[in-house]
N, C-alpha and C positions, 0 to 999 in steps of 0.2 A: 704327128705333131712335130714341128720343127725343133731343132736343138736350141735350147734357151741360151747357150753360150755363143750362138752364131755371130752376134754383133761384135763381141770381144775378139772372136777369131778373125773377123774381117779387118778390124782395126789393127790387130797384130800383124796380119799379112801385109798391110800397107806399110807398117813400120819396117818390116823385114825387106820390103822392096827398096826402101831408102838405104838400108844397109848394103844390099846387093849393088845398088847404083854406085855407092861410095867405093866399094871394092873393085868394081869393074870399069871405072871411068878412065883408067890408064889404058893406052893401046896394047901394052904388053903386061899381062898380069902374071906375077911370079907364081911358081908352082904351089908353094905353101899357102898363098892367098887363094888360089883356085880351089884348093881342097876345102878351105873355109867356106868359100862361096857355094860350093857344091852342097855342103851340109845345110846351109841356109836355104838353098833352093828346095831341098828335101822337106824342110820344115814348112816352107811356103805351100808345097803341094799337100801336106797333111792338114794345114789350116784351111785350105780350099775345100778339102773333103769334110772338115768339121762344119763349115758354113752350109754345106749341102746335106748334112746328116738329117735323117728323119726321126731319130730317137736320141735320147740322152746317152744311152749305152754306146751307140756308134760315134756320136760326137765326142764323148769323153775319150774313147779309144784313139781317135784322131788327134786330140789335144795331147795325149800322152806320147804319141808318136812324135809330134812336133817338139815336145819338151825334151825327149831323148836326143833328137838331132841338135837342139840348141845347147843342151848340156855338153855334148861332145864338142860342139863348135867353140864354146867358151873355153874349154880346156885346151883345144888346139890353138886358140888365139894367143895363149901364154907362150907358145913355142914358135910363133911366127918370127923368123930371123930377118925378114925383109923390112926395111924402113918404108912402109907403105902408108900413104896419107889416109887411106880409108879405114885402117884398122881401129883407130880410136872411135870413129863414128859408128862402125859396126858394133864394137864392144858396148857402147852406150845404148844403141837401139836394141841389142839383144837382151841386155839387162832389163830394159823397160818392158819388152815383150814378155820375158819370163815372169816379171812381176804381175802382168795382166793374166797370164795363163795359169800360174801356180794355183790360185784358188779353184779354178775349174778342174784341174787335174787331181787335186788333193781332197776334194769333197768326198767323204766316205759313204759307201753303201753297205748296209748291214747284211751279213749272211748267217745261216743257221750255225749254232754252236758246234765247234769241233773240239776234240780232246786236246788238252794242252798241259804242259808242265806247270806245276805250281810256281808262283813268282819266288825268286831267290832274294835273299837279303845279303848285301855285301858287308863284309867285316872291315871296319875302318883300317886303313893302312895296307890292305891286301888288294891284289888284282885278280879278277876272274880270268881264266884262260879260255879263249874262244878260238875256233878254227873257221876260216872262210875259204872255201874252195871256189875260186872265181874262174869261170870259163865262158865259152861262147854262148851257152844257153842256160847257165845256172841262174837260180833266183838270187843268189848272192852276187853283189856287184858293187863297184865303186860309186861314190856320189860326190858331186861338187855343188858349190853355192853360186851366188851371183858373180863372184870374182873369177870363177872358172879354174882357179889354182887348186890342183889336187892336194897340195900341201895343207890347204885350208879346208879340205873336204874330209873324206873318210871312206869307210867300207860298210855296206849293209850286209849283215850276216843273217841268212834265212834260217830261222829256228823258231820253235814253239817255246823255247826258254825265254823267260822275261827277267830283266834286271832293272833296278831303279835308275832313273835319270841321274847323270853325273857320276855313276859308278865307274871306277877305274878298271880297265881291262888290258890284257895283252892279247893281240889277235895274230894268229899264225895265218898269213895270207899265202895261199898256194895258187900259182898261175900255170897256164898250159906250158908244157916243156919241162916241168919239174922245178920251176923257179919258185922260191918261197922266201918270205921275210917275216920276222916277228916284229910287230909294230905296237907300241904303247898307244892307248887311246882312252876316250871318255864317252860313255853312252850319252847320245844327244837326242835320240828319238826311239820309240818302240812302236812297231806296227801292231795294232790290235788284231788278234786272231779272228775277230768278228767282222773285219773289213773285207768285203767280198771282192774288192777291186785289186787287191794285191796280197802277196804271201806275207804271213807274219814273220817278224824278225826284229833285229836290233841294229840301229844305226850308230856306228862308232866313229866319232871324229878323231882324226890323228892328232896325238899330242906332239909327236916328233916324227919326221919322215926323212930318213937318210937319203943322200943324193942318188945312190944306186937303186934303192927301192922306188924313188920317184921316177927315175928314168924307165924302169921296167913297167910301172903302172901307166905312164904316158904312152909307151909303145902299145900296151894293151888297149887303152882308150881309143887309139886310132882305129882299132878294129871293131870295138863295141862301145856304143854310147853309154856314158855313165848315167846314173840317176841324178835327179836334182833335189837338193835339200839345202836350204839356207841355214847354216849353223849360227 
């Protein structure tokens, strides 16, 4: 049975083609723009696989791959230092594509029950203390929204602990190399332990991100695509 999201994947691939054309129309493409174009090309390949997928499982996996590449691209676009005419076009097309793909990537599938911690209630005026060890292969990872700006994003903490939405927290974020930052945030989403498509955990939007922490996170994002969640 063909993947039901194939038509949306095809439309999205065509939109990304427009973005690539805008970025590559100049004879000499700056290096930072080439990095962005390479990420978009990776997403195009993943969408082509989604179009050809023979099952919903395979198609959804390809869509998630594309979303990862596009989330990383949106973050990198914030740091393009070159005055390139195609950047604004690419940003607009990427946001449009991510809007089309997000419903396909986020539709949950239910899995058998697994043990989990009882939900916590937060005491008004206090902040829960969380730890997020973010590495190359950890379930914990950063996330960005349509803007691609990590300062408007946050960090997903892989855990069976649950907290209420809008709870105030302090997250100790640890990165490879021993770098760490304690960042204040607010719970914006909670992944259900019954969702078989992803690990359970808590999405914390940053309340405030210091310049040094932002630079470290952006360096990390260049190596590993962030998740996508529009806060």
